[in-house]
C-alpha positions as CSV (number, residue, x, y, z in Angstrom):
1,M,-0.6,3.3,2.0
2,L,1.3,5.8,-0.1
3,P,-0.2,6.9,-3.4
4,P,1.8,5.6,-6.4
5,A,2.7,9.2,-7.3
6,V,4.5,9.7,-4.0
7,V,6.4,6.4,-4.5
8,D,7.4,7.6,-8.0
9,E,8.6,10.9,-6.6
10,I,10.7,9.2,-3.9
11,R,12.2,6.9,-6.6
12,R,13.0,9.9,-8.7
13,L,14.8,11.7,-5.9
14,L,16.7,8.6,-5.0
15,A,17.8,8.2,-8.6
16,E,19.1,11.8,-8.7
17,G,21.4,11.0,-5.8
18,R,21.6,14.5,-4.5
19,L,19.7,14.0,-1.3
20,S,20.1,11.5,1.5
21,Q,17.2,9.1,2.5
22,R,16.6,11.2,5.6
23,Q,16.4,14.4,3.5
24,I,14.0,12.8,1.1
25,A,11.8,11.5,3.9
26,R,11.6,15.0,5.5
27,R,10.9,16.7,2.1
28,I,8.1,14.2,1.2
29,G,6.7,13.8,4.7
30,V,7.2,10.1,5.2
31,S,9.4,8.0,7.5
32,R,13.1,7.3,6.7
33,G,12.2,3.6,6.9
34,T,9.6,4.0,4.1
35,V,12.2,5.7,1.9
36,A,14.7,2.9,2.7
37,A,12.1,0.2,1.9
38,I,11.5,1.9,-1.5
39,A,15.2,2.2,-2.2
40,S,15.9,-1.4,-1.4
41,G,12.9,-2.7,-3.4
42,R,11.1,-4.1,-0.4
43,R,8.1,-1.8,-1.1
44,R,6.7,-2.0,-4.6
45,I,3.5,-0.6,-6.0
46,P,3.0,-1.6,-9.6
47,A,1.8,1.2,-11.9
48,G,-2.0,1.5,-12.2
49,E,-2.7,-0.9,-9.4
50,A,-5.2,-0.1,-6.7
51,S,-4.0,0.0,-3.2
52,G,-6.9,-1.9,-1.7
53,P,-9.7,-4.3,-2.5
54,P,-12.0,-3.2,-5.4
55,G,-15.0,-1.3,-4.3
56,G,-13.6,0.2,-1.1
57,Y,-15.4,-0.3,2.2
58,A,-19.1,0.2,3.0
59,R,-20.3,2.0,6.1
60,G,-22.9,0.6,8.4
61,K,-23.3,-2.8,10.1
62,P,-20.8,-5.5,9.3
63,V,-22.2,-8.6,7.5
64,R,-21.1,-12.2,7.3
65,C,-18.6,-12.8,4.6
66,P,-19.7,-15.7,2.3
67,G,-16.1,-16.7,1.8
68,C,-14.7,-16.9,5.4
69,G,-17.8,-16.4,7.6
70,A,-16.2,-13.4,9.5
71,R,-18.3,-10.4,10.3
72,V,-16.9,-7.7,8.1
73,H,-17.6,-4.6,6.0
74,M,-17.7,-5.9,2.5
75,P,-15.7,-6.6,0.5
76,C,-13.8,-8.8,3.0
77,L,-10.2,-7.7,3.2
78,A,-9.1,-11.1,4.5
79,C,-10.6,-13.0,1.6
80,W,-9.3,-10.4,-0.9
81,L,-5.7,-10.8,0.5
82,R,-6.0,-14.6,0.4
83,E,-7.1,-14.5,-3.2
84,R,-4.5,-12.0,-4.3
85,Y,-1.5,-13.6,-2.5
86,G,-2.6,-17.2,-2.4
87,R,-2.3,-17.6,1.4
88,R,-4.7,-19.5,3.7
């Protein structure tokens, strides 16, 4: 996942209009598809929002998630996504 600062830089370069999406992708070091997704609004990262579940991932043996019962490294990414996006 791209850091919000990189997404902001891509948006700034797109707004300037001097470079093509391909040139921006080469300059930043991402794929042209990523630049196209940001340009079209398909890829959005709200300011100040973390890119993953709070707390990150622990190392070591996986444990049973109390929410879904899967063996995972806590916090459980599947449960976090279900809670965040309301999908089951």
